[in-house]
C-alpha positions in Angstrom: -15.9 -0.5 28.4 -14.5 -3.6 26.8 -12.7 -3.8 23.4 -15.9 -4.9 21.5 -17.9 -1.9 22.8 -15.1 0.5 22.0 -14.7 -0.9 18.5 -18.5 -0.6 18.1 -18.4 3.1 19.0 -15.6 3.6 16.5 -17.5 1.7 13.8 -20.6 3.8 14.3 -18.5 7.0 14.1 -17.1 5.9 10.8 -20.6 5.5 9.4 -21.5 9.0 10.6 -18.3 10.4 9.1 -19.1 8.9 5.7 -22.7 10.3 6.0 -21.3 13.8 6.7 -22.8 13.8 10.2 -19.6 15.3 11.8 -21.3 16.3 15.1 -22.6 12.8 15.8 -19.3 11.3 14.7 -17.3 13.5 17.0 -19.5 12.6 19.9 -18.9 8.9 19.3 -15.2 9.5 18.8 -14.9 11.4 22.0 -16.5 8.5 23.9 -14.3 5.9 22.2 -11.2 8.0 22.8 -12.0 8.4 26.5 -12.0 4.7 26.7 -8.7 4.2 25.0 -9.3 4.0 21.3 -6.2 5.1 19.5 -7.9 5.6 16.2 -10.7 7.7 17.7 -8.0 10.0 19.1 -6.2 10.0 15.8 -9.4 10.9 13.9 -10.2 13.7 16.3 -6.7 15.1 15.7 -7.0 14.8 11.9 -10.5 16.4 12.0 -9.2 19.4 14.0 -7.3 20.7 11.0 -8.8 22.9 8.3 -8.7 20.1 5.8 -8.1 16.4 5.6 -4.4 15.8 4.8 -3.1 13.1 2.6 -1.9 9.9 4.3 1.6 10.4 3.1 1.9 14.1 4.0 3.8 13.2 7.2 6.7 11.0 6.2 7.8 10.4 9.8 4.4 8.9 10.7 4.5 6.7 7.7 8.0 5.5 8.5 7.1 4.7 12.1 4.0 2.8 10.8 6.0 0.6 8.5 8.5 -0.2 11.2 5.9 -1.4 13.7 6.5 -4.9 15.1 4.0 -6.6 12.8 5.3 -4.7 9.8 8.9 -5.8 10.4 7.8 -9.5 10.1 5.6 -8.6 7.1 8.4 -6.9 5.2 10.9 -9.6 6.1 8.6 -12.1 4.4 8.0 -9.8 1.4 11.7 -9.1 0.9 12.5 -12.8 1.1 9.9 -13.5 -1.6 11.2 -10.7 -3.8 14.8 -12.1 -3.4 13.5 -15.5 -4.6 12.0 -13.9 -7.6 15.3 -12.2 -8.5 17.2 -15.4 -8.2 14.6 -17.3 -10.2 14.1 -14.8 -13.1 17.5 -13.1 -13.0 16.3 -9.7 -14.2 19.1 -7.3 -15.3 16.8 -4.4 -15.1 14.2 -3.7 -12.4 11.5 -1.0 -11.9 10.1 -0.5 -8.4 6.9 1.5 -8.3 6.1 3.3 -5.1 9.4 2.2 -3.6 9.0 4.2 -0.4 12.2 4.3 1.6 13.3 0.9 0.3 12.2 -1.2 3.2 11.1 -4.1 1.0 13.5 -3.4 -1.9 16.9 -3.0 -0.3 16.8 -6.2 1.8 15.5 -8.1 -1.2 18.4 -7.0 -3.4 20.9 -7.7 -0.6 19.5 -11.2 0.0 19.4 -12.2 -3.7 22.0 -14.3 -5.4 21.5 -12.2 -8.5 22.9 -8.7 -9.0 20.6 -6.3 -10.8 22.5 -4.1 -13.2 20.0 -1.3 -13.7 17.5 -0.2 -11.1 14.8 2.5 -11.4 12.6 3.5 -8.5 9.4 5.6 -8.8 8.5 7.4 -5.5 6.6 10.7 -5.3 7.7 11.5 -1.7 11.1 13.3 -1.7 12.0 12.4 1.9 11.4 8.7 1.3 13.2 8.8 -2.0 16.3 10.4 -0.4 16.3 7.7 2.3 16.1 5.0 -0.4 18.9 6.6 -2.4 21.2 6.5 0.6 20.6 2.8 0.8 20.8 2.1 -2.9 23.0 4.9 -4.4 23.1 3.3 -7.8 19.4 3.4 -8.2 17.9 6.0 -10.6 15.2 7.8 -8.7 12.1 9.3 -10.3 10.2 11.6 -7.9 6.8 11.2 -9.4 3.8 8.9 -9.5 3.2 5.9 -11.7 0.2 7.6 -13.4 2.5 10.5 -14.4 5.6 8.3 -15.1 4.0 5.7 -17.5 2.7 8.1 -20.2 6.1 9.7 -20.5 8.0 6.5 -21.2 9.8 6.4 -24.6 9.2 3.4 -26.9 12.7 2.1 -26.0 12.1 2.1 -22.3 12.2 -1.5 -21.0 12.6 -3.5 -17.8 12.8 -7.2 -17.4 10.8 -6.9 -14.2 8.6 -4.3 -12.5 7.3 -4.6 -9.0 5.2 -2.7 -6.5 4.7 -3.5 -2.8 1.7 -2.1 -1.0 1.8 1.1 -3.3 -0.7 0.5 -6.1 -3.6 0.7 -3.6 -3.0 4.4 -3.3 -3.9 5.0 -7.0 -7.5 5.5 -8.1 -8.6 2.3 -10.1 -9.2 4.0 -13.4 -5.8 5.8 -13.4 -4.1 2.7 -12.1 -5.4 0.5 -14.8 -4.5 3.0 -17.5 -1.0 3.3 -16.2 -0.6 -0.5 -16.0 -1.9 -0.8 -19.5 0.8 1.6 -20.7 3.5 -0.2 -18.6 2.6 -3.5 -20.2 4.5 -2.5 -23.3 7.7 -1.8 -21.3 8.1 -4.8 -19.0 8.5 -8.6 -19.3 7.1 -9.4 -15.9 5.0 -7.6 -13.2 5.1 -8.4 -9.5 2.5 -6.9 -7.2 2.3 -7.4 -3.4 -0.9 -6.2 -1.8 -3.4 -7.2 0.9 -6.3 -9.5 0.3 -8.9 -7.3 2.2 -12.3 -8.6 3.1 -14.9 -8.5 0.3 -17.5 -6.4 2.1 -20.0 -3.9 0.6 -19.1 -0.3 1.4 -21.5 1.4 3.7 -22.7 -1.7 5.5 -22.3 -2.2 9.3 -20.0 -5.1 8.6 -17.8 -2.9 6.5 -17.5 -0.2 9.2 -16.8 -2.9 11.8 -14.0 -4.4 9.7 -12.4 -1.0 9.2 -12.6 -0.1 12.9 -11.1 -3.4 14.0 -8.3 -3.4 11.4 -7.3 0.2 11.8 -7.3 0.0 15.6 -5.1 -3.1 15.5 -2.7 -1.5 13.0 -2.3 1.5 15.4 -1.8 -0.6 18.5 0.9 -2.5 16.7 3.1 0.6 16.6 3.7 0.7 20.4 5.2 4.0 21.6 4.6 5.5 18.2 0.9 4.6 18.2 -0.4 8.2 18.7 1.9 9.6 15.9 0.9 6.9 13.5 -2.8 7.0 14.3 -3.1 10.8 13.8 -0.5 11.3 11.1 -0.9 8.4 8.9 -3.8 6.0 9.7 -6.5 8.7 10.3 -5.9 10.5 7.0 -5.8 7.1 5.3 -9.2 6.2 6.9 -10.8 9.5 6.2 -9.6 9.2 2.6 -11.5 5.9 2.3 -14.6 7.4 3.9 -15.1 10.9 2.5 -12.1 12.8 1.1 -12.6 14.4 -2.3 -9.4 12.6 -3.4 -9.2 9.3 -1.5 -5.7 8.1 -0.6 -6.5 4.4 -0.5 -8.3 2.1 -3.0 -7.6 -1.3 -1.5 -9.6 -4.3 -2.8 -9.7 -8.1 -2.5 -7.2 -10.3 -4.2 -9.6 -11.5 -6.9 -10.3 -7.9 -7.9 -6.6 -7.3 -8.3 -6.4 -10.4 -10.6 -9.2 -9.0 -12.7 -7.8 -5.5 -12.9 -4.3 -6.7 -14.0 -5.9 -8.9 -16.6 -8.0 -6.0 -17.9 -4.8 -3.9 -18.1 -3.3 -6.3 -20.6 -1.4 -8.8 -18.5 -1.8 -12.6 -18.0 -1.7 -13.7 -14.3 0.7 -16.7 -14.0 0.9 -17.0 -10.2 -0.8 -15.8 -7.1 0.7 -16.9 -3.7 0.2 -16.2 -0.1 3.1 -14.2 1.4 2.4 -13.5 5.1 -0.5 -13.4 7.6 -1.0 -9.9 8.9 -3.4 -8.0 11.2 -4.8 -5.9 8.4 -5.3 -8.7 6.0 -3.2 -11.5 4.5 -0.5 -10.3 2.1 -0.3 -12.0 -1.3 2.0 -11.8 -4.3 0.6 -11.7 -7.9 2.9 -12.4 -10.8 1.9 -11.5 -14.3 3.4 -11.2 -17.8 2.0 -9.1 -20.7 -0.7 -10.9 -22.5 0.6 -12.7 -25.6 4.2 -12.1 -24.6 6.6 -14.9 -23.7 9.6 -13.6 -21.6 12.9 -15.4 -21.7 12.3 -17.2 -18.4 8.5 -17.8 -18.1 7.0 -18.0 -14.6 4.6 -20.8 -15.5 
């Protein structure tokens, strides 16, 4: 069985999973797994449990994923771009939303010519937050989510820059937009780094084929950790997209991010390509609150 045939089996299985036809899905996954599909094996592992776990329930799987070979190059590019933003806009206060273990943030701060005096990080996973704090001990950590953090901000809370790298996609669109709308009153500039995923209609054969190919390549990129990542991180992520009561991923094309940020009360001033990646090209979106002119405008 060649790669195309294996991917086709996986794509068909995804359609059956979304339709709730678990028996047919498992049959297709068994066939794909027998012929070497990492994601088919990971999905079978995830489905063997009593309930679908959240993609971030296994921090070690997530950590191994973000340190795959392709991800190292991706994060190097993202950190370099963030460092340039710090040097250009010289923020004295920075808020990082969904900072993870600091893989993008810490190198960016280290590479920048500008020292950030006050750093806040929002990260709901305690293990990842502890790792980040070890790298950046002066950071003030908030073990929570953006949608819980934003409504609690006092009127005096203010950051010259807020940023989020590959984290906002894990928040449901309505909650995300509401949180960003609240955040707009507390920041001078917002930086978002996400993936420009294909603009495909959910539920179509093209959609399932795209998911199958992109997830399989993401797993293969993790080398010796592929099995751990496929079952512990990517499979729950994929099942969240397909059928979980509470999805763990709400990715969207770049244009949709631009529209969402605008609707949340920001004015987009720059969108730039950051790095080509197997999943989809990464891009950076820079925005300022609508009607607000920060001290060092981006445009």
